[in-house]
C-alpha positions as CSV (number, residue, x, y, z in Angstrom):
1,M,40.4,-190.2,-67.7
2,S,39.3,-193.5,-69.2
3,N,35.7,-194.3,-70.2
4,R,35.6,-196.8,-67.4
5,Q,36.5,-194.1,-64.9
6,T,34.0,-191.7,-66.4
7,C,31.2,-194.3,-66.1
8,K,32.2,-195.3,-62.7
9,Q,33.0,-191.9,-61.2
10,V,29.6,-191.9,-59.6
11,A,30.7,-195.0,-57.6
12,G,32.1,-192.6,-55.0
13,Y,28.5,-192.0,-54.0
14,S,26.8,-194.7,-52.0
15,E,23.5,-196.2,-53.0
16,Q,22.3,-195.1,-49.6
17,E,23.0,-191.4,-50.6
18,D,21.1,-192.0,-53.8
19,K,18.2,-193.5,-51.9
20,I,18.0,-190.5,-49.6
21,L,18.2,-188.1,-52.5
22,M,15.5,-190.1,-54.4
23,E,13.1,-189.9,-51.4
24,K,13.7,-186.1,-51.1
25,A,13.1,-185.7,-54.9
26,K,9.9,-187.8,-54.7
27,N,8.7,-185.5,-52.1
28,G,9.2,-182.5,-54.3
29,D,12.8,-181.4,-53.4
30,Q,14.1,-180.0,-56.7
31,G,17.5,-179.5,-55.3
32,A,17.8,-183.3,-54.5
33,F,16.7,-184.1,-58.1
34,S,19.3,-181.6,-59.4
35,V,22.0,-183.4,-57.5
36,L,21.0,-186.7,-59.0
37,V,21.1,-185.2,-62.5
38,E,24.5,-183.8,-61.8
39,R,25.8,-187.1,-60.5
40,Y,24.6,-189.2,-63.5
41,N,24.8,-186.6,-66.3
42,Q,28.1,-187.8,-67.6
43,T,27.1,-191.5,-67.5
44,V,23.9,-190.8,-69.5
45,A,25.7,-188.5,-71.9
46,A,28.4,-191.1,-72.6
47,T,25.8,-193.8,-73.2
48,V,23.7,-191.7,-75.5
49,I,26.7,-190.4,-77.5
50,G,28.0,-193.9,-77.8
51,M,24.7,-195.0,-79.3
52,L,23.9,-191.9,-81.5
53,G,27.2,-190.1,-81.9
54,P,27.6,-186.5,-80.9
55,G,25.0,-183.9,-82.0
56,E,21.7,-182.3,-81.2
57,D,19.8,-185.7,-81.3
58,A,22.1,-187.0,-78.6
59,E,21.6,-183.8,-76.5
60,D,17.8,-184.1,-76.9
61,V,17.8,-187.8,-75.9
62,G,20.0,-187.0,-72.9
63,Q,17.6,-184.4,-71.7
64,N,14.7,-186.8,-72.3
65,V,16.3,-189.4,-70.2
66,F,16.1,-187.1,-67.2
67,I,12.6,-186.0,-68.1
68,R,11.5,-189.7,-68.3
69,F,13.3,-190.3,-65.0
70,Y,11.6,-187.4,-63.3
71,R,8.2,-188.6,-64.5
72,S,8.8,-192.2,-63.4
73,M,10.6,-191.5,-60.1
74,N,7.6,-192.9,-58.1
75,D,7.9,-196.2,-60.1
76,F,11.6,-196.6,-59.3
77,R,11.7,-199.5,-56.8
78,G,15.5,-199.5,-56.3
79,E,15.9,-203.1,-57.5
80,A,18.9,-201.9,-59.6
81,A,21.3,-199.2,-58.8
82,L,20.2,-195.7,-60.0
83,G,23.0,-195.5,-62.5
84,T,21.9,-198.8,-64.0
85,Y,18.3,-197.6,-64.2
86,L,19.3,-194.4,-65.9
87,T,21.6,-196.2,-68.4
88,R,18.7,-198.5,-69.3
89,I,16.5,-195.5,-70.0
90,A,19.3,-193.9,-72.1
91,I,19.7,-197.1,-74.1
92,N,16.0,-197.5,-74.7
93,L,15.5,-193.8,-75.8
94,S,18.6,-194.0,-78.0
95,I,17.2,-197.1,-79.7
96,N,13.9,-195.3,-80.3
97,E,15.8,-192.4,-81.8
98,L,17.8,-194.7,-84.1
99,K,14.5,-196.1,-85.4
100,K,13.3,-192.6,-86.3
101,R,16.4,-191.4,-88.1
102,Q,16.2,-191.2,-91.9
103,R,19.3,-192.0,-93.8
104,R,20.8,-189.5,-96.3
105,N,23.8,-189.7,-98.6
106,S,24.2,-193.4,-98.2
107,F,25.7,-196.3,-100.1
108,F,25.4,-200.0,-99.5
109,Y,28.1,-202.3,-98.5
110,R,27.2,-205.9,-99.0
111,S,28.5,-208.5,-96.7
112,A,28.2,-212.3,-97.3
113,D,25.2,-212.7,-95.0
114,N,23.3,-209.4,-95.2
115,Q,23.2,-205.8,-96.5
116,I,24.6,-203.0,-94.3
117,E,23.8,-199.4,-95.0
118,L,26.6,-197.0,-94.2
119,E,25.9,-193.3,-93.8
120,I,28.6,-191.1,-95.3
121,E,28.6,-187.4,-95.0
122,D,29.6,-185.2,-97.9
123,N,33.3,-184.4,-97.5
124,Q,34.6,-181.5,-99.5
125,N,38.2,-182.6,-98.8
126,Q,38.0,-185.9,-100.5
127,G,41.7,-186.5,-100.2
128,S,42.0,-185.8,-96.5
129,E,42.6,-188.6,-94.0
130,V,39.5,-189.7,-92.2
131,D,39.6,-189.4,-88.5
132,T,39.8,-192.9,-86.8
133,R,37.0,-192.0,-84.4
134,E,34.8,-191.0,-87.3
135,V,35.4,-194.3,-89.1
136,V,34.7,-196.3,-85.9
137,N,31.5,-194.3,-85.3
138,K,30.4,-194.9,-88.8
139,A,31.0,-198.6,-88.4
140,L,29.3,-198.6,-85.1
141,N,26.3,-196.9,-86.5
142,T,25.8,-199.7,-89.0
143,L,25.1,-202.2,-86.2
144,E,21.6,-203.1,-85.3
145,P,20.6,-201.3,-82.0
146,K,20.6,-204.6,-80.1
147,F,24.3,-205.2,-81.0
148,R,25.2,-201.5,-80.7
149,S,23.9,-201.2,-77.2
150,V,26.1,-204.2,-76.1
151,V,29.2,-202.7,-77.7
152,V,28.6,-199.3,-76.3
153,L,28.0,-200.5,-72.7
154,R,30.7,-203.2,-72.7
155,L,33.5,-201.8,-74.9
156,I,33.0,-198.1,-74.9
157,Q,31.5,-197.4,-71.5
158,G,33.6,-200.1,-69.8
159,Y,30.8,-201.9,-68.0
160,S,31.5,-205.6,-67.1
161,T,29.6,-208.2,-69.1
162,R,27.5,-208.9,-66.0
163,E,26.7,-205.2,-65.6
164,T,25.8,-205.0,-69.3
165,A,23.5,-207.9,-68.9
166,Q,21.8,-206.3,-65.9
167,I,21.4,-202.9,-67.6
168,L,19.9,-204.5,-70.8
169,N,17.9,-207.0,-68.7
170,L,19.4,-209.9,-70.8
171,P,20.9,-213.2,-69.9
172,L,24.7,-213.2,-69.7
173,G,25.0,-215.7,-72.6
174,T,22.9,-213.4,-74.8
175,V,25.2,-210.5,-74.1
176,L,28.3,-212.6,-74.8
177,S,26.8,-213.8,-78.1
178,R,25.7,-210.3,-79.2
179,L,29.1,-208.9,-78.3
180,A,30.9,-211.6,-80.3
181,R,28.7,-211.1,-83.4
182,A,29.0,-207.3,-83.1
183,Q,32.8,-207.5,-83.0
184,D,32.9,-209.8,-86.0
185,K,30.7,-207.4,-88.0
186,L,32.7,-204.4,-86.9
187,R,36.0,-206.1,-88.0
188,E,34.4,-206.8,-91.4
189,I,33.1,-203.3,-91.8
190,L,36.2,-201.6,-90.6
191,K,38.4,-203.7,-92.9
192,Y,36.2,-202.5,-95.8
193,L,36.2,-198.8,-94.7
194,I,40.0,-198.7,-94.1
195,E,41.0,-200.4,-97.3
């Protein structure tokens, strides 16, 4: 199953069904809330893992997305689809987590226009091939959160540019600009890591 299908698999549910479940959940129906969590759990997880990589931090942030959602249900006006709203919460909490992280075992790669810090884990098998996914994740982790969020939503999650703009509450042109800059930076970093 592609990332696009994973993100969009909840599309089989109508917004009307979500609205009904939301009303029930707002009125204290824990079962309705559980159904909503079940429907959107994979979308939230894919977003958070795309932003933070797999691990305990990602699991904690994923849980916090639904805690935040539960606490703010009465504020949800339904102007955006529920999946968009939850993805926005996931991006914001992931960005907060990125700001908290302390870097260990790092070295600096200097590009022409700025300095980028790459986090490299100790590897006992120095001669072993590095997994492509690991290299891409390391490169992705070097991007500023504003660029990383666009890459995760557009290229990893498979949202359209318009959907990405809606989720991040940004103009379409800003999303396109950030995406282009992020892709340029990723190309430069990946070239350096692969060589």
